[in-house]
N, C-alpha and C positions, 0 to 999 in steps of 0.2 A: 820446505818446497824443493824438489829435486830439479836438476838442470833441464830435463825434458819438459816438465810442467812450466818452468819459467819460459822456455823457448816457445811452447804452445801459447802461453798468455801474451808473450811479446808480439806475436804475429796475429793472433785472433782478436784480442780485445780492441786494438785500434781499428781493425777491419770491421768488427761488429759495429762499433760506433760509426764508422764511415757509412756502412750500408744502411744503418738505421736513419742516419741523417739524409742519405740519398732518398730513402722512403719519405722523409718529411718534406722533400721538395714538392712531391705530388700530393701528399696528404694535406699539407697546409693550403695548397691551391684549391683543393676540393672543399675543404671546410669553409674557406672565405667565400668561394663561389656559391656553395649551398646556402650559407647563412645570409648572404647579401642579395643574390639574384634568384634563389629558389631552385626547385627540383628540375625545372626545364633546362636551365643553364648548366646545372650539374650533370644532367643527362647529355648535354652537348659535349661536355668535357669527356664523359664516359664513351661517347661515340668516336671522338677524335684520338684519344690516347692509344688505342690499339694500333692505329696507323703510325703514330710516333714511335711506338715500341718496335714495330716492324723495321723501321729505320735503324734503331739502335741494335736490333738483332743482326742486321747485315754487318755492322761494325764488329759485333762480337765474334763473327767467324774468324777474323784475323786477330783480334785482341786476345781472345781466349786460346786459340790454336797456337799463336806465336808465343804466348806466355809459357806454355809447356815446353816448347823447344828451347826457348831462351834459358829457362831454369835448368833443363837437362844439360845444356852446353856449359852453363856456369858451374854446375856440379861436377862436370868432367874437366874443369879448368880450361875451357876454351872461350876466353873472354872476348877475343876479337870476333869470333864467329857469332857469339851471342849479341854483341853490339851491332854487327852487320844485319842480323835478322831483325833486331829492334828498329834500326834505321829504315829498313825496307818497309816494315810494318806501318810505321808512322806515315810514310809517303803514300802507301797503298790505301790506308784508312781515309786520308784526305781526298784521294782520288775518288773512292767510292762514295764518300759523303757529298762531293760536288755533283756527281751524277744524280744522287737523290734530290739535291737542291733543285737542279734543272727540271727534273720530272715533277716535283711538287709544285713549282711555280707554274708550269704549263698546264697541269691537270687537276689541281686541288679543287678549283671551283666546279669543274665538271663532275668530279667524283661526288662532292657534297650534294649537288643538285640531282644526280642520278640515283643516289642511294636513299635520299630522304625526301619524302613527299611534303612534309611540313616545311614551308619556305622560311618561316621564322627560325625554326630549329636548324635548317640548312645554313642560314646566314650566321647563326651563332657558331656553328661548327667551323665554318670557313674563317671567320675572324680570329678564332682561337688557333686553328691549324696553321695559318699562313705565317704567324710569328715564329713557330717552331721550325717551319721550313726554311725561312730566311737565315736563322741562326744555326741550322743543322751542321754545316761543316766545322764550326767552332765547338759547339757543345758535344759533338760526337767524340772529340778528343779527350774530354774529361774522363769518360768511363774507361777508355783504353789506357790513359796515363795512370789511372788509379791502380790498374794491374801492374804496370811497369814500375811504379814507385815501390810497391811491395817487393817485387823481385830485386830491385836495386837496394834493398835493405833500408827503406825509408817508410816503414809502416806508420810511424807517428806523424810524419809529414803528410802522408796520404790522408790520415784521419783528420788532421787539422784543415786540409783543403776542403774536405766534405763538410766539416762542421761550419767553417766560415761561409761556404756557399749556401748551406741550408739556412743559417741565421740571417744572411743577407736576403735570401728569398722571403723570409717571414717579414723582415723590415719593409722590403719593397712592396710585398703584397698589401700590407697595411697602408703604406703611403699611397700607392696607386689606387686601391679599391676603396679604402675608407676615407682618407684625407682628400685626395683629388677627385674621388667619385668617378673614375674612368670606367670603361666598359669591360666586358669579359676578356677582350684581347689583352688587357693590361695584366691579367693574372699570368698569361703565358709569357708576356714580356718580362715580368719580375723573375720568373724561373729561368728564362733564357739568359738574361743579364747576369744572374747569379752564377749559372753554370759556365758562362763564358769567362768570367773573372776567375772562377775555380780552375778552368783549363789553363789559363795563363799562369797562374800560381803553380800549378802542377808541373808545367813544362820547365820552369826556371831552373830547378836543380840539375837537370840533364845538360844544361848549358853552362851554369855557373859553378858547379861542384864537381869534384873528382869521384864519380860513382863507378861501380862495376859495369854499368851500361852507359855508353856514350853515343853521341851522334857521329857516325863514321861512314866510311864507304859501305854501301849496301852489300849484303851477302844473301844470295838466294839461288836455288836451283829447282828444277822441276819436281824432283823427288821430295825435297824438303817442303816446297810450296804445297804439294799434294797432301803431305802429312799434316801441315798446318790447317788446311781446309777441312780434312777429315776430323782432326781433333777439335776444331772450332765448330764443326757441323752440329754437334749435340747442343751447344749453346744457341746456335742459330735456329735449330729445329724447335728448341724449347720456346724461344722468343716469338718466332713467327707462328708456331702452332697455337701458343697462348693468345696471340693477337687475333688470329683467325677465329679461334674459339669465342673470343670476346665479340668479334664482329657478328658472328652467327647468333650468339646468345642475345646480343642487343637487338638483332632483327626479330627474334622470337619474342622477346620481352616487349618490344614495341607493339606487337600484335596482341599480346595477352594483357598487358597492364599499362601500356603507354610509356611516357618518359619517366614516370615514377619507378617502374621496374628497372629501367636502364640506370637511373640515378642510384638505386639501391645496389645494383651489381657493381657499379663504379666505386661506391663507398666500401663495399665488402672486399673488393680486390685491393683497395688501398690499405685496409686493415690487415688483410692477409699478407700483403707485401711487407708491412711493418713487422708482423710476427715472424713470418718465414725469413725476413731479412736478417734476423739474428742468426739463424742457422746458416743462411747463405753467406753471411759475413764471416762466420767462423770457418766454414768450409773453403771459401775463397781465400781467406787469410792463410789457412794451413796448407793449401794446395802447393804453393811454391816449396814449402818444406817437404811435403811428400815427394815431389818431383826431384828435389835436390838430393834427399837421402836415398831415393831409389837410384838416381844416377851415380851416387857415390858408393852404392852397395852397402849402406849401413842398415842392415835388416833389423837389428835389435832396436835401434832408435825409431825406425819406421813403424815397427809393430807397436811400440809404446804410444806413438803419436796417434795411430789408428784407434787404440783403445780409449784414450782420453777424449778424442773427438766423438766417438760413438756414444759414450755414456753421457757426455755433456749435452749433445744434441737431443738425446732422448729426454733428459730431465727438463730442458728448456721447453720443448714442445708440449709435454704433458702439462706443465704449469701454464703455458699459454692457452691451451685448450680449456682448462678449468676457469681461468680468469675471463675468457671470452664468453663461456657459457653462463657464468654467474652475472656478468655485467653487460649482456647483449643490448638491452634497451637503452641503458645510459650511453654506451659506446655509439650506437647508431644515431642517437639524438644529437650528437656533436655535429653531424653533417647538415642537418636540417630540422626545423621545428614543425614541418608539415606533418599532420597527424597520420595521413595515409602512408607517407614515407616511413614513419617510425613503426607503425603496425606491421607493414610488409617487411621492413628491414630487420626487425627483431627476430622474427621467425626464420628469415633467410639466413641471417648470420649464425644462428644456433645450428642450423643444418649444415651450412658450409664449413663451419669450424671443425667438423669431423676430420677434415683433411689434415689437420695438424698432427693427428695420431700416427700417420704413416709417411707424410711427406718428408719428414726429417731423415728417415732411413733411406729413402730414395736419393735425397741430396747427398748424404754421406757416401753411399755406394758410387754414385756418379762421380764424385770427387776422387774416390779411390781409382776408378777406372781411367779417368782422364789423366790424372797425375802420373800414372804408371804406364802411360802410352798405350792404352787399350781403347782406341777410338771406336771400334765396332760395338763394344759393350756399352759405351756411353751413348752411341747412336741408338742401340736397342732400347735403353732406358728412356731416351727422349721420345721414341716412337710410341711406346706404351703410355707414358705418363703425360705426354703433351700433344701428341697427334691423335691418339685414340679418343680423347674427350670430344673431338669434333663429331665423330660418328656416334658415340654414346649419347650425346646431347639429344639427338633426334629420337633415339629409342626411349630414353628415360622421360623425356617430355611427353611422349605418347602415352606412357603408363602413369606418370605421376603429375602431369600438368606443370605448373610453374615451379613446383618443388624439384622437378627433374633437373632444372637449370642449376639449382643450388647444390645438388648432390653429385653431379656429374664428375667434378674434379676429384672428389673423394674416391669414387669407384675406380677411376683410372689410376690414381696413386696407389690404391690397394693392390691392383693387378700388377703394377710396376714393382711393388714391394716383393711380391712372390717371385718375379723374374730376378730381382736383385739377390734374394736369399740364395737361390741356386748358384749364381755365378760368384757371389762374394765368398761362398764356401770353397769353391774351386780355387779361388785366388788365395784363400787362407789369410784374409785380412780383417775379418770380423773379430 
């Protein structure tokens, strides 16, 4: 095994494990909720989570955008500047999260009542959402600190944080829901407590250890801040567009198939997050390496890292597609024993899983664009693969009915792949 491969594995394996366990936070909640409370409660979770993800997407603007600048400055041996950007970013993230907290407390009840006619469903949504709102300023730090730990050359520690938090969530879910028999709100409480403890553990090395990133006097100027926002905008657009897509799709599904359709979509997205999480984890893990080698002008090493990432992502995605197609009924039944749910979910999952065949390439290209400070290309990818589905949804549902919901993301990712092929060749990174 050569040095480049070892370097690749050192950064990607821990991050893949981290992302997979992050996926388990939400996957486990939905399995417990679906099996204990049924499809309606699972539908409530599906209705709330897009709004939770919008909150996390706001944090991603700074977390992802600053990660690129921090890595570039560390690669250029400017540690003080990198630490100053890091310190500013933490403060700004807490500030934005606090604004979201105030907004959520003031308007969550009204939003639930306005968007959902079924009062029982609206009450379930509110009791689940309010827990996330209260904990938001703390749990938002976990995802940002996960990026910063990898930049600070602590990928194994980052992995350990996510594994501990995910395992704790499983334990608390079982304790709260099965042993204590508490309501739907306790599923959210289990996840939030776990992520809060994870955020605390993730923060400790920056205070107690001598890392290349430290809490120092903040460093920021208008040009740098603008670059961070632009670089982070693709991640924000991905998150908020995906969430808006889910909100619109849930509304359509409520009309076509009721809460069962919403529950199916929620389960499918959780499965997709787990499968694509492997690719996301690999690309997120290798991104600091891309940025560092690009900043250090090590073109040979950078080219080899590109190739390893490309072929590994392709292999994993094809295998994931085959497994999901062969085991669709078994997989969907994990979430609920309801017959209607299983019948609808099996067909939906088999159609939706087509997305695995091209989403890996889009993720790879977006990582290349972002890590080499090409924010406009990342922004273009995000518009096609994540904003376009909102428009496509209405068109495809008109022609294909409920199956249009399941195939929309694949169509958008396929179009994004064509865009990526053109620009990745121009950058000569494929």
